[in-house]
C-alpha positions as CSV (number, residue, x, y, z in Angstrom):
1,M,-39.5,-65.0,31.9
2,L,-37.2,-62.4,30.7
3,D,-34.8,-65.0,29.6
4,D,-37.3,-66.3,27.1
5,V,-37.4,-63.1,25.1
6,P,-34.9,-63.1,22.3
7,K,-32.4,-60.2,22.4
8,R,-32.2,-57.9,19.4
9,K,-28.9,-57.1,17.8
10,R,-28.3,-53.4,17.2
11,G,-27.9,-52.8,13.5
12,M,-25.0,-50.7,12.2
13,V,-25.9,-47.3,10.8
14,S,-24.5,-46.8,7.3
15,L,-22.9,-43.5,6.6
16,T,-23.0,-44.0,2.8
17,P,-26.3,-42.2,2.2
18,L,-25.1,-39.2,4.4
19,I,-21.9,-38.9,2.3
20,D,-23.9,-39.1,-0.9
21,V,-26.1,-36.2,0.2
22,V,-23.1,-34.1,1.3
23,F,-21.5,-34.7,-2.1
24,L,-24.7,-33.8,-3.9
25,L,-25.0,-30.6,-1.9
26,L,-21.3,-29.7,-2.6
27,I,-21.9,-30.2,-6.4
28,F,-25.1,-28.1,-6.2
29,F,-23.4,-25.2,-4.5
30,M,-20.4,-25.4,-6.8
31,L,-22.6,-25.2,-9.9
32,T,-24.9,-22.4,-8.6
33,T,-22.3,-20.1,-7.3
34,S,-21.5,-17.2,-9.5
35,F,-18.1,-15.4,-9.2
36,M,-17.8,-11.7,-9.8
37,T,-15.5,-10.7,-12.6
38,T,-13.3,-7.7,-11.9
39,Q,-11.6,-5.4,-14.2
40,S,-8.1,-4.1,-13.5
41,L,-6.3,-1.1,-14.6
42,S,-2.6,-0.5,-13.8
43,V,-1.9,2.9,-12.2
44,V,1.6,4.3,-12.1
45,T,2.2,6.7,-9.3
46,P,4.9,9.3,-10.2
47,A,6.7,11.8,-7.9
48,P,4.4,13.9,-5.7
49,S,5.1,17.2,-7.4
50,A,3.5,18.6,-10.6
51,D,6.8,20.4,-11.4
52,E,8.7,17.1,-11.6
53,L,6.2,15.6,-14.1
54,P,7.5,15.7,-17.7
55,Q,5.5,17.7,-20.2
56,D,4.8,15.3,-23.0
57,A,2.6,15.7,-26.1
58,R,1.3,12.1,-25.6
59,V,-0.1,12.9,-22.1
60,V,-3.6,14.2,-21.2
61,E,-3.7,15.8,-17.8
62,I,-6.8,15.6,-15.6
63,W,-6.7,18.1,-12.7
64,L,-8.7,17.3,-9.6
65,M,-8.9,20.6,-7.8
66,G,-9.3,20.9,-4.0
67,D,-12.6,22.8,-4.4
68,G,-14.2,19.9,-6.4
69,T,-13.8,21.2,-9.9
70,L,-12.2,19.2,-12.7
71,R,-10.0,20.4,-15.6
72,V,-8.7,18.6,-18.6
73,N,-5.4,20.1,-19.8
74,G,-6.3,23.3,-17.9
75,E,-9.8,23.7,-19.3
76,P,-12.8,23.4,-16.8
77,V,-15.0,20.4,-17.4
78,E,-18.2,19.2,-15.7
79,A,-18.0,15.8,-13.9
80,D,-20.5,14.1,-16.3
81,A,-18.7,15.3,-19.4
82,L,-15.2,14.2,-18.2
83,A,-15.0,11.0,-20.2
84,E,-16.0,12.8,-23.4
85,A,-13.5,15.6,-22.8
86,V,-10.7,13.1,-22.3
87,K,-11.8,11.1,-25.4
88,T,-11.7,14.4,-27.4
89,E,-8.2,15.2,-26.1
90,I,-7.0,11.7,-26.9
91,G,-8.4,11.9,-30.4
92,G,-8.2,8.2,-31.2
93,R,-4.5,8.0,-30.8
94,G,-3.3,4.7,-29.3
95,D,-0.2,6.1,-27.7
96,M,-1.9,8.6,-25.4
97,A,-1.6,8.3,-21.6
98,V,-3.6,10.1,-18.9
99,T,-2.0,11.7,-15.9
100,I,-4.3,12.5,-13.0
101,L,-3.1,15.4,-10.8
102,A,-5.0,15.4,-7.5
103,E,-4.7,18.6,-5.5
104,Q,-4.6,18.3,-1.7
105,G,-8.2,18.2,-0.4
106,S,-9.7,16.6,-3.6
107,K,-12.2,13.9,-3.1
108,T,-11.4,10.2,-3.6
109,Q,-14.6,9.7,-5.6
110,A,-13.4,12.3,-8.1
111,L,-10.1,10.3,-8.5
112,V,-12.1,7.0,-9.1
113,A,-14.3,8.8,-11.7
114,A,-11.2,10.2,-13.4
115,V,-9.6,6.8,-13.6
116,E,-12.8,5.3,-15.0
117,A,-13.1,8.2,-17.5
118,A,-9.5,7.5,-18.7
119,R,-10.3,3.8,-19.1
120,I,-13.5,4.5,-21.0
121,S,-11.7,7.0,-23.3
122,G,-9.2,4.4,-24.4
123,A,-6.0,5.8,-22.7
124,N,-2.9,3.7,-23.1
125,G,-1.9,4.2,-19.4
126,V,-3.0,6.1,-16.3
127,G,-0.7,7.8,-13.8
128,T,-1.6,9.6,-10.7
129,A,0.2,12.3,-8.6
130,R,-0.8,14.1,-5.4
131,V,0.2,17.8,-5.5
132,E,-0.1,20.5,-2.9
133,K,-1.4,23.2,-5.3
134,I,-2.0,23.0,-9.1
135,K,-0.9,26.1,-11.0
136,P,-3.5,26.8,-13.6
């Protein structure tokens, strides 16, 4: 009796629809992904002593004091007015550079804020130096 029943052939499973779906998902994710754009600023790190830095009329100095205070060319400045003070010192000149002198014990966030203030102010270049003690 079992011999009278016709045997079924197993059909082959096609992978073409699966590959089509994978490619559609790949295209979807490629089109919907957004990439973050980053801004860069070149920072020159000079010698670690303030005495070795050249005194130049085209340089604005930002001092990051160990107690958390900020100075622009020796004048005390509040953190929220730093960018405006640097912009005033630059005075629209295109050849001005900013040197950031970070005293030992100064905060990294203050350094980042100073670099950002220099960038906003339109400085031609930014340099940093770590010093033991800044002489006011």
